[in-house]
Steps between C-alpha positions, in 0.01 A plus 500: 500500500209319658216340314269798593756743358503310171389710197171415341262666253140575589264473198168682485190373317312825459187313385466350854576827692212649685687816604502447879851652516673274743793462263541880475478532883754228563737567211452861373833487312360210296133553453253780451117501447407677183262786579298452181471118486529420880733214398856436631797570281860379550764766536819364347572136445327355809829381659507484874613277786313168558388622839347818359344319207340235724341765713348700211387184319338356815311820566357536144132413551444431129804279431621735238858474609743212469869427565752379244875434576733727306702342217 
């Protein structure tokens, strides 16, 4: 397993989310934009590979996403 394959958890701060939807576009199995609130929601526990997490976090314009290593 390479470093980019390492499991991490992406955390979502919904208060910072502005509903652009990049997370849903890049990782639809992990995020969705709520139709009523226009805020992202995590689907499941937020676990994904480091490479996928880095891309989705880097493309979040509001900084609502962050990466944590799994325990």
